[in-house]
C-alpha positions in Angstrom: 0.1 0.0 0.0 1.3 3.5 -1.0 0.8 6.6 1.1 1.2 9.0 -1.9 3.1 11.6 0.1 6.0 11.3 -2.6 3.7 11.0 -5.6 5.5 12.3 -8.7 9.0 12.4 -7.2 11.6 10.7 -9.2 14.7 9.6 -7.5 17.9 8.3 -9.2 19.9 5.6 -7.3 23.4 5.7 -8.8 25.3 2.4 -8.4 27.9 0.0 -9.8 28.9 -3.4 -9.0 29.7 -3.9 -5.2 26.9 -1.6 -3.6 25.5 -2.6 -0.5 22.2 -4.3 -1.1 20.3 -3.2 1.9 21.1 0.5 1.3 19.5 0.2 -2.1 16.8 -2.3 -1.8 15.1 -0.9 1.4 15.2 2.7 0.6 13.9 2.1 -2.8 11.1 0.0 -1.5 10.2 2.8 1.2 10.2 5.4 -1.7 7.9 3.4 -3.8 5.6 2.7 -0.8 5.4 6.4 -0.2 4.3 6.9 -4.0 7.7 7.9 -5.4 9.5 6.5 -8.4 13.0 5.1 -7.6 15.2 4.5 -10.7 18.5 2.3 -10.6 21.0 4.3 -12.8 23.9 1.9 -13.3 27.3 1.7 -14.8 26.2 -1.1 -17.1 23.1 -1.6 -19.3 21.5 -4.7 -17.7 22.1 -5.3 -14.1 24.6 -4.4 -11.1 25.6 -6.9 -8.5 25.3 -5.9 -4.8 26.5 -7.4 -1.7 24.1 -8.6 1.0 24.9 -8.8 4.8 25.5 -12.6 4.5 28.4 -11.9 2.1 26.3 -13.2 -1.0 25.6 -11.4 -4.0 22.2 -10.0 -5.4 21.6 -8.6 -8.8 19.5 -5.8 -9.4 18.2 -4.6 -12.8 19.5 -1.4 -14.3 16.6 1.1 -15.0 18.7 3.6 -16.8 22.3 3.3 -18.0 24.5 6.0 -16.6 25.8 7.0 -20.0 22.1 8.2 -20.9 20.9 9.5 -17.5 20.5 13.1 -16.9 20.1 15.0 -13.6 17.4 17.0 -14.8 15.2 14.0 -15.3 15.1 13.5 -11.6 14.2 15.4 -8.4 16.7 13.7 -6.0 19.7 11.3 -5.9 20.6 8.5 -3.5 24.2 7.1 -3.4 24.4 3.8 -1.5 27.8 2.7 0.0 29.9 -0.2 -0.6 33.8 0.1 -1.1 33.7 -1.6 -4.6 30.8 0.5 -5.8 32.4 3.7 -4.7 35.8 2.8 -6.4 34.0 1.9 -9.6 31.9 5.2 -9.6 35.0 7.3 -8.8 36.8 6.0 -11.9 33.9 7.3 -14.3 34.0 10.9 -15.1 30.2 10.8 -16.2 29.4 9.5 -12.6 31.1 12.4 -10.9 29.4 14.9 -13.4 26.1 13.2 -12.8 26.4 13.7 -9.0 27.7 17.2 -9.5 24.5 18.1 -11.5 22.4 17.3 -8.5 24.6 19.2 -6.2 24.9 22.3 -8.2 21.2 22.2 -9.0 20.6 22.1 -5.1 18.5 18.9 -5.5 18.3 16.5 -2.6 21.2 14.1 -2.5 21.5 11.3 0.2 24.8 9.4 0.7 25.6 6.5 3.0 29.1 5.7 4.4 31.9 5.7 2.1 29.6 7.1 -0.8 30.5 10.6 0.5 33.9 10.2 -1.4 31.9 10.9 -4.6 30.8 14.2 -3.2 34.4 15.2 -2.4 35.2 14.8 -6.1 32.4 17.1 -7.3 34.2 20.2 -5.6 30.8 21.2 -4.0 31.4 20.6 -0.2 32.8 23.8 0.9 31.2 24.8 4.3 28.8 21.7 4.1 28.3 19.6 7.1 28.3 15.8 6.6 28.2 12.5 8.4 30.1 9.7 6.5 32.5 6.7 7.0 35.0 7.8 9.6 37.8 6.9 7.1 36.7 10.0 5.1 37.0 12.6 7.9 40.4 14.1 6.7 39.5 14.0 3.0 36.2 15.8 3.9 37.9 18.4 5.9 40.4 18.7 3.1 37.3 19.3 0.7 36.2 22.2 3.0 33.5 20.1 4.7 32.6 19.7 8.2 32.7 16.1 9.4 30.4 15.2 12.3 30.4 11.7 13.9 26.6 11.2 14.2 24.1 8.8 12.5 22.5 11.4 10.1 23.2 14.9 9.1 20.9 17.1 7.1 22.6 20.2 5.6 20.1 22.0 3.1 19.7 19.6 0.3 22.4 17.1 1.4 21.5 14.2 3.8 24.3 12.0 4.8 24.8 8.9 7.0 27.8 7.2 8.5 27.2 3.6 7.9 24.8 0.7 7.2 23.3 0.8 10.7 22.2 4.5 10.1 20.2 3.6 7.1 16.8 3.6 8.7 17.3 7.2 10.2 18.6 8.3 6.7 15.7 6.8 5.1 13.3 8.9 7.3 15.1 12.1 6.9 15.4 11.6 3.0 11.7 11.0 2.8 10.9 14.0 4.9 13.1 16.1 2.7 11.3 14.7 -0.5 7.9 15.3 1.0 8.9 18.9 1.7 10.0 19.3 -2.0 6.8 17.9 -3.1 4.9 20.2 -0.9 6.8 23.4 -1.6 7.7 23.0 -5.3 5.7 24.4 -8.1 7.1 21.9 -10.3 6.2 18.9 -8.1 2.7 20.5 -7.7 2.1 20.4 -11.4 3.0 16.7 -11.6 0.8 15.6 -8.8 
């Protein structure tokens, strides 16, 4: 059953092989149950492989290949973690540019754990406050960001979480931000 509070909201979920399954699957399901549309934007054309908590792999179909995805087609972005996933995305200029399009467009962006490394490469973090994997603290400070060791931080359009255990709190805050967007955006009111 869907609540409809995110009706018309389009969220891109950018991933490559090695993403953390729970961070994609659960948030996508919650977005859809709230009436939003969540699209897996992948670095391949067919499917990406994620890691589940038991150490196994889970394949997720790609809705839109990264090479054809455009930030202007979405209202928000989710960046799940996973070390291999982040390393793969950091090697792709088009992934960095895709994320930068959301950041410079002041669209909601949610990251979990090590995915904040992608934000560093966009050059858009000056003065922003973030939660992230503790291993990124010095890199975030070097990018001009303020690192905080807490479960979830919202700084304007940016919603960040430290780790997998913080996903439920990030999910709540991301949904809240998207509901505010839908309520206050003229563009979103036209869609609904």
